[in-house]
C-alpha atoms as one frame of an Amber mdcrd trajectory, in Angstrom:
protein
   1.920  -8.966 -17.571   4.097  -8.717 -14.469   3.213  -9.363 -10.819   2.741
  -6.649  -8.171   6.418  -6.563  -7.192   7.781  -6.516 -10.760   5.285  -3.813
 -11.746   6.194  -1.632  -8.750   9.930  -2.030  -9.429   9.475  -1.216 -13.130
   7.499   1.947 -12.299  10.624   3.412 -10.698   8.899   5.596  -8.096   8.357
   2.956  -5.408  11.983   2.309  -4.416  11.346   2.973  -0.718   8.245   0.772
  -0.696  10.153  -2.083  -2.364  12.986  -1.640   0.162  10.426  -1.913   2.995
   8.700  -4.941   1.406  12.094  -6.672   1.125  13.028  -5.743   4.721   9.901
  -7.456   6.079  10.131 -10.494   3.759   6.827  -9.784   2.015   8.225 -10.112
  -1.534   7.193 -13.772  -1.925   3.666 -13.071  -0.653   3.219 -10.259  -3.178
   4.510 -12.505  -5.963   2.044 -15.310  -5.133  -0.873 -16.005  -7.433  -4.237
 -15.027  -6.109  -5.116 -11.436  -5.960  -4.079  -8.506  -3.858  -4.710  -4.791
  -3.897  -1.624  -2.715  -3.126  -2.101   0.865  -1.964   1.381   1.976  -2.993
   2.918   5.120  -1.479   5.413   6.799  -3.801   8.975   7.582  -2.799   7.783
  11.175  -2.365   5.129   9.993   0.137   7.864   8.303   2.194   9.993  11.468
   1.906   7.115  13.401   3.500   7.292  11.361   6.707   8.855  13.234   9.630
  12.646  13.171   9.451  14.143   9.989  10.858  10.848   8.040  10.733  11.869
   5.797   7.866  15.306   5.027   9.328  13.652   4.245  12.647  11.140   1.906
  10.967  13.870   0.079   9.060  15.391  -0.701  12.488  12.027  -1.896  13.888
  11.040  -4.750  11.573   7.888  -5.835  13.510   6.496  -2.295  13.298   7.550
  -1.921   9.649   5.909  -5.269   8.872   2.587  -4.003  10.260   2.849  -0.820
   8.189   3.704  -2.624   4.941   0.922  -5.210   5.455  -1.489  -2.317   6.139
  -0.994  -1.219   2.498  -2.183  -4.565   1.092  -5.777  -5.775   0.885  -6.876
  -9.238  -0.193  -8.618  -9.470  -3.534  -8.580  -7.441  -6.714 -10.233  -4.154
  -5.682 -10.434  -1.857  -8.712 -11.722   1.698  -8.928 -15.232   0.450  -9.803
 -15.152  -1.506  -6.544 -13.689   1.405  -4.564 -16.709   3.474  -5.570 -19.003
   0.830  -4.013 -17.246   0.159  -0.698 -16.288   2.233   2.329 -13.635  -0.012
   3.861 -11.197  -2.799   3.054  -9.575  -5.490   5.204  -5.769  -5.358   5.103
  -3.207  -8.152   5.468  -2.143  -6.431   8.693  -5.582  -7.296  10.085  -7.040
  -3.803  10.413  -9.528  -2.042   8.182  -8.752   0.977   6.004 -11.460   3.513
   5.226 -12.288   4.103   1.566 -13.887   7.367   0.465 -15.194   8.177  -2.966
 -16.353  11.582  -4.200 -16.501  13.111  -7.673 -14.496  10.270  -9.199 -11.665
  10.757  -6.688 -10.752   8.255  -4.000  -9.090   8.322  -0.597  -7.827   5.528
   1.585  -7.737   6.780   5.184  -6.077  10.235   4.837  -4.170   9.444   1.629
  -5.369  10.492  -1.811  -5.354   7.798  -4.458  -3.594   9.648  -7.274  -3.721
   6.836  -9.843  -5.976   3.795  -9.866  -6.108   0.451 -11.595  -2.531  -0.430
 -12.492  -3.288  -4.039 -13.343  -0.836  -6.867 -12.636  -0.867 -10.669 -12.945
  -1.869 -11.079  -9.318  -3.831  -7.963  -8.465  -4.004  -4.213  -8.809  -1.949
  -1.229  -7.633  -3.411   2.109  -6.623  -0.838   4.877  -6.155  -1.293   6.946
  -2.984   0.305  10.212  -1.869   0.891   9.359   1.811   2.094   6.440   3.910
  -0.748   4.727   5.786  -0.217   4.053   9.481  -2.259   1.429  11.317  -3.769
   2.739  14.556  -1.564   0.609  16.829   1.568   2.041  15.147   0.325   5.620
  14.877  -0.470   5.555  18.591  -4.087   6.537  18.121
C-alpha cells in the first residue's frame, strides 16, 4: 500500500492539492508514519474557486499553509467514524464540522463524494470543495 501522498498522486485528480502541499512543505509530514485523515479537494474543486484565488494563494505561503493544514485531521477517521462524530481537529488547529445523513457525509460546506481510500498512514476522503479556515475566509 502507498502513503497519503503517493496515493493522491496516483489518483491523478489531485494535482492542484499536491502542488499546494509541496508549496507549503507538507509532503514529509503526510509521508510520516502515524495516521492522518486527508479531506482531499479534487482539481475540479480548486477550479471552482473564484478566478485568481489559487494564484493569489500560491503567492501567500502562510495563508496557503493554513488552508492545506485545514484539510488534514490527526488519526485514521473512516466513514464509520464520520457517522459517529460531528467535528474533527485539523492540523491547522481549527475544528471542521462533520455532518452525516442518509449515508452521505459533509465536512463544513463540502460534500464527501468518496470515502475510505485507505493508505499506509491514514485515509483519504474526496471532497467537492476547498475548505477555508475561518481566519482565512474572513468570517
